[in-house]
C-alpha positions in Angstrom: -95.1 -149.1 -18.8 -91.5 -150.3 -18.7 -88.7 -148.1 -17.2 -87.2 -147.5 -20.6 -90.5 -146.3 -22.0 -91.0 -144.0 -19.0 -87.5 -142.6 -19.5 -88.2 -142.1 -23.2 -91.5 -140.4 -22.4 -89.9 -138.1 -19.8 -87.1 -137.2 -22.2 -89.6 -136.5 -24.9 -91.7 -134.2 -22.6 -88.5 -132.3 -21.5 -87.5 -132.0 -25.1 -90.9 -130.7 -26.1 -90.9 -128.2 -23.3 -87.4 -127.0 -24.1 -88.4 -126.6 -27.8 -91.5 -124.7 -26.7 -89.6 -122.3 -24.5 -87.0 -121.8 -27.3 -89.7 -121.0 -29.8 -91.4 -118.6 -27.3 -88.2 -116.8 -26.7 -87.5 -116.5 -30.4 -90.9 -115.1 -31.1 -91.2 -112.8 -28.1 -87.7 -111.6 -27.5 -88.5 -108.0 -28.5 -91.2 -107.8 -25.9 -88.9 -109.4 -23.3 -86.1 -106.9 -24.0 -88.1 -103.7 -24.7 -91.0 -102.6 -22.5 -92.3 -99.4 -24.2 -93.9 -96.9 -21.8 -96.4 -94.7 -23.5 -97.7 -92.5 -20.7 -95.6 -89.6 -19.6 -94.0 -89.8 -16.2 -94.3 -86.0 -15.9 -97.4 -84.6 -17.6 -96.1 -81.1 -18.4 -92.3 -81.3 -18.1 -90.3 -78.2 -17.7 -86.7 -77.6 -16.7 -86.2 -75.0 -14.0 -82.7 -74.2 -15.5 -83.5 -74.3 -19.2 -85.7 -73.1 -22.0 -87.7 -76.3 -22.7 -89.6 -77.2 -25.9 -91.1 -80.3 -27.3 -89.3 -81.5 -30.4 -89.8 -84.1 -33.2 -86.9 -85.5 -35.2 -87.0 -88.2 -37.9 -85.1 -91.4 -38.0 -83.2 -92.5 -41.1 -86.4 -94.2 -42.3 -88.6 -91.3 -41.5 -90.0 -92.6 -38.2 -91.2 -89.9 -35.8 -89.0 -89.6 -32.7 -90.5 -87.3 -30.1 -89.0 -85.8 -26.9 -87.6 -82.5 -25.6 -84.8 -80.1 -26.3 -83.5 -78.0 -23.4 -81.2 -75.0 -23.8 -79.7 -72.9 -21.1 -81.4 -69.5 -20.4 -78.0 -67.7 -20.5 -76.8 -66.6 -23.9 -73.8 -68.1 -25.6 -72.5 -71.3 -27.0 -72.9 -74.2 -24.6 -71.8 -77.8 -24.2 -74.5 -80.5 -24.8 -75.7 -83.8 -23.6 -77.7 -86.5 -25.4 -79.6 -88.9 -23.1 -80.6 -92.5 -23.7 -83.1 -94.2 -21.3 -83.8 -97.6 -19.8 -85.9 -100.5 -20.9 -89.1 -99.2 -19.5 -88.3 -95.5 -19.4 -90.3 -92.6 -20.7 -88.0 -89.6 -20.6 -90.2 -86.7 -19.5 -88.8 -87.0 -15.9 -85.4 -86.0 -17.2 -86.8 -82.7 -18.4 -88.0 -82.0 -14.8 -84.6 -82.8 -13.4 -82.4 -81.4 -16.1 -81.6 -78.3 -14.1 -79.9 -80.4 -11.5 -78.3 -83.0 -13.8 -77.1 -80.8 -16.6 -76.7 -77.2 -15.4 -75.5 -74.8 -18.1 -75.7 -77.5 -20.8 -78.0 -78.1 -23.7 -79.9 -81.4 -23.4 -81.6 -83.6 -26.0 -83.8 -86.4 -24.7 -86.0 -88.3 -27.2 -88.1 -91.4 -26.4 -87.1 -94.6 -28.2 -89.2 -95.9 -31.0 -92.6 -97.0 -29.6 -92.1 -95.1 -26.3 -93.9 -92.0 -25.3 -95.0 -90.2 -28.5 -92.4 -91.8 -30.7 -93.6 -94.1 -33.4 -92.3 -97.4 -34.7 -90.8 -100.5 -33.0 -87.5 -100.6 -31.0 -84.5 -102.7 -32.1 -80.8 -102.5 -31.4 -79.7 -101.4 -34.8 -82.5 -98.8 -35.1 -81.9 -97.4 -31.6 -78.2 -97.0 -32.3 -78.8 -95.4 -35.7 -81.4 -93.0 -34.1 -78.9 -92.1 -31.4 -76.1 -91.3 -33.8 -78.6 -89.1 -35.7 -79.4 -87.3 -32.5 -75.8 -86.6 -31.7 -75.2 -85.3 -35.2 -78.3 -83.1 -35.0 -77.3 -81.5 -31.6 -73.8 -80.9 -32.8 -75.2 -78.7 -35.6 -77.4 -76.7 -33.3 -76.5 -73.0 -33.3 -76.3 -72.8 -29.5 -74.0 -75.9 -29.1 -70.3 -76.3 -29.1 -69.8 -79.5 -31.2 -66.5 -80.2 -29.5 -68.1 -80.4 -26.1 -70.8 -83.0 -26.3 -71.4 -86.0 -24.0 -73.6 -89.0 -24.0 -75.5 -90.4 -20.9 -77.1 -93.8 -21.0 -79.1 -95.6 -18.3 -79.4 -99.4 -18.1 -80.5 -100.5 -21.6 -79.4 -97.0 -22.8 -75.9 -97.6 -21.6 -75.5 -100.0 -24.4 -76.7 -97.4 -26.8 -74.4 -94.8 -25.4 -71.4 -97.1 -25.7 -72.0 -97.7 -29.4 -72.5 -94.0 -30.1 -69.3 -93.1 -28.2 -67.6 -95.7 -30.3 -68.9 -94.3 -33.6 -68.8 -90.6 -32.9 -66.4 -88.2 -31.2 -67.7 -87.3 -27.7 -66.0 -85.5 -24.9 -67.4 -87.6 -22.1 -69.6 -90.7 -21.4 -71.8 -91.4 -18.4 -73.1 -95.0 -17.9 -75.7 -95.6 -15.2 -76.1 -99.2 -14.1 -74.4 -100.5 -17.3 -73.9 -104.2 -18.3 -71.4 -106.2 -20.3 -74.1 -107.3 -22.8 -77.7 -108.1 -23.0 -76.6 -111.5 -24.3 -74.7 -112.3 -21.1 -77.7 -111.1 -19.0 -80.1 -113.3 -21.0 -77.8 -116.3 -20.7 -77.7 -115.8 -16.9 -81.5 -115.7 -16.8 -82.1 -118.6 -19.2 -79.1 -120.9 -18.8 -80.7 -123.9 -20.4 -81.6 -122.2 -23.6 -79.4 -121.6 -26.7 -79.5 -117.8 -26.2 -76.5 -117.1 -28.3 -78.2 -118.7 -31.3 -81.5 -116.9 -30.8 -80.9 -113.4 -29.5 -81.1 -110.7 -32.1 -80.7 -107.6 -29.9 -77.4 -108.3 -28.1 -76.1 -104.9 -27.1 -72.6 -106.3 -26.6 -71.1 -103.2 -24.9 -68.1 -105.3 -23.7 -67.0 -105.8 -27.3 -67.0 -102.0 -28.0 -65.6 -100.8 -24.7 -62.0 -100.6 -25.8 -63.0 -98.3 -28.7 -64.6 -95.7 -26.4 -62.0 -93.0 -26.3 -63.9 -90.5 -24.1 -63.5 -90.4 -20.3 -66.2 -92.7 -18.9 -67.9 -92.4 -15.6 -69.7 -95.5 -14.3 -72.4 -95.3 -11.7 -73.7 -98.5 -10.0 -76.6 -99.1 -7.8 -75.8 -100.3 -4.2 -78.4 -103.0 -4.7 -79.1 -104.2 -8.2 -80.9 -107.4 -9.0 -81.4 -106.5 -12.7 -77.7 -105.8 -13.6 -75.6 -107.7 -11.1 -72.2 -106.1 -10.3 -70.4 -109.0 -11.9 -71.8 -107.9 -15.3 -70.7 -104.3 -14.7 -67.3 -105.6 -13.7 -66.9 -107.3 -17.1 -67.6 -104.0 -18.9 -65.4 -101.9 -16.6 -62.5 -104.2 -17.1 -62.6 -103.5 -20.9 -63.2 -99.7 -20.8 -60.1 -98.0 -22.2 -60.7 -94.6 -20.7 -62.4 -95.3 -17.3 -62.6 -92.1 -15.3 -64.3 -93.4 -12.2 -66.4 -96.4 -11.2 -68.7 -95.6 -8.2 -71.5 -97.1 -6.2 -74.2 -94.7 -5.2 -75.3 -95.3 -1.5 -78.9 -96.3 -0.8 -79.7 -96.8 -4.5 -81.2 -99.6 -6.5 -81.7 -100.1 -10.2 -84.9 -98.1 -10.4 -84.3 -95.2 -8.1 -80.6 -94.4 -8.9 -81.1 -91.6 -11.5 -83.6 -89.7 -9.3 -81.4 -89.5 -6.2 -79.8 -86.0 -5.5 -76.4 -87.7 -4.9 -76.5 -89.3 -8.4 -77.6 -86.0 -10.0 -74.9 -84.0 -8.3 -72.2 -86.4 -9.2 -73.2 -86.5 -12.9 -73.4 -82.7 -13.0 -69.9 -82.4 -11.4 -68.3 -84.9 -13.7 -69.7 -83.3 -16.9 -68.8 -79.8 -15.8 -65.2 -80.9 -15.1 -65.0 -82.6 -18.5 -66.4 -79.7 -20.4 -63.9 -77.3 -18.9 -60.9 -79.3 -20.1 -59.5 -78.7 -23.6 -61.5 -80.6 -26.2 
């Protein structure tokens, strides 16, 4: 075979492989981005500092969304937190740790569509719509002060929290290992593919950051190979109301929310925000 034919054959093989990878990414991007965890992390979750009950809400299309509502044991109207988890996260662990993370606050934590006992399939627009519904719901709860509500998002959920904080009035925002956009992370992982043309669920937090009016607390992992600090830097540079940007010692992307230091810092930040005038 001549050199020209060999080069043509090689180019054809490369083109075929590139097209195959592109088609695979297009077809399987939902599975690459979302990793629904069905099994509870904590079998019988209870908060030591709250009254805890399982709850089911409905998305705008009627889809079942299951999780937990925690309300302080002390009587009176309280501030509230709505929590949004990570890519592979089932949120029952948060119930167990809510007494440390959110003392004296009402807490709503529902699993995403397809996670835990929630039905349906996840997608960016659906998750954001569900999240706004949850915020609206908790603001109407008879034990909640609707002027003192915060959103907390971890990893994938940081993108949900940013969009909720943009669309709704909240008093504080907490972002744990946040990114600039899923689009940018995907482009980093697949530099040879036309990601910007293919990706449907972009979670472009960096585009919304300037519209988040609430004081925002960013917590980074000391070692993070899933969301590199350069991607968090891009987001932080655009946040219009950054309160603090902090690295948690001895943490990584997976263990950061469980660490006592993380939980103490989040509790302290939220308590300080909820005591200031709304």
